[in-house]
matplotlib code that plots the C-alpha trace (Angstrom):
import matplotlib.pyplot as plt

x = [-41.9, -40.9, -43.1, -42.1, -41.8, -44.4, -46.8, -46.6, -47.1, -50.3, -51.9, -51.3, -52.5, -55.6, -56.9, -55.4, -55.6, -54.5, -51.2, -47.8, -46.1, -42.3, -41.1, -37.3, -36.1, -33.8, -31.9, -32.4, -34.2, -37.9, -38.9, -37.6, -38.8, -39.1, -42.1, -43.3, -47.0, -48.2, -51.9, -54.6, -56.8, -54.2, -55.0, -56.3, -55.6, -53.0, -49.9, -51.3, -54.5, -52.5, -50.1, -53.2, -54.8, -51.4, -51.3, -54.9, -54.3, -51.6, -54.6, -53.0, -49.3, -47.7, -46.0, -46.6, -45.4, -44.1, -41.8, -40.7, -41.9, -40.2, -43.4, -43.3, -46.6, -47.6, -50.0, -49.1, -47.6]
y = [-44.7, -48.2, -51.2, -54.5, -57.7, -59.2, -56.4, -57.6, -61.2, -60.5, -58.5, -61.1, -63.9, -61.8, -61.7, -65.3, -67.5, -70.5, -68.7, -69.8, -66.4, -65.9, -62.1, -61.0, -57.5, -57.1, -53.8, -53.7, -50.5, -51.7, -50.5, -53.3, -56.7, -60.1, -62.2, -65.8, -66.5, -69.9, -70.5, -73.0, -70.0, -69.4, -72.4, -72.0, -68.2, -66.5, -65.3, -61.7, -62.2, -64.1, -61.1, -58.8, -60.5, -59.9, -56.4, -56.2, -57.7, -54.9, -52.3, -49.6, -49.7, -50.6, -47.5, -45.7, -47.3, -50.2, -49.0, -52.3, -55.9, -58.7, -61.0, -64.9, -66.5, -70.4, -73.0, -76.0, -79.1]
z = [-58.1, -58.0, -57.9, -55.6, -57.5, -54.7, -55.7, -59.3, -58.5, -56.4, -59.1, -61.4, -59.1, -58.2, -61.7, -62.6, -59.5, -61.0, -62.4, -61.5, -61.3, -61.1, -61.4, -61.5, -60.9, -64.0, -62.9, -59.4, -59.7, -59.4, -62.6, -65.0, -64.3, -66.3, -65.4, -66.4, -66.1, -66.6, -66.4, -67.8, -68.6, -71.6, -73.3, -76.8, -76.9, -78.9, -77.3, -77.8, -75.9, -73.1, -72.6, -72.8, -69.7, -67.8, -68.7, -67.6, -64.3, -63.6, -63.4, -65.6, -63.9, -67.1, -68.4, -65.3, -61.9, -63.8, -66.5, -68.3, -68.1, -70.2, -70.2, -71.1, -70.8, -71.2, -70.1, -67.8, -69.6]

ax = plt.figure().add_subplot(projection="3d")
ax.plot(x, y, z, "-o")
ax.set_aspect("equal")
plt.show()
């Protein structure tokens, strides 16, 4: 079962309302995405913790409905 890019973005923004989120479907199949998430809430956190926050926002869909997500996180300049 595929997942729409808009659904991924909505889930992330629900958990991180200040985030700027871009999601790209890498293969056109609804299973392989790349996402960039920029949030002030990441400031001072190690990259691993930033990624954990995004994965938590996806409500357990990683590895199931969402097969692969290439993730980049950052804080605003």
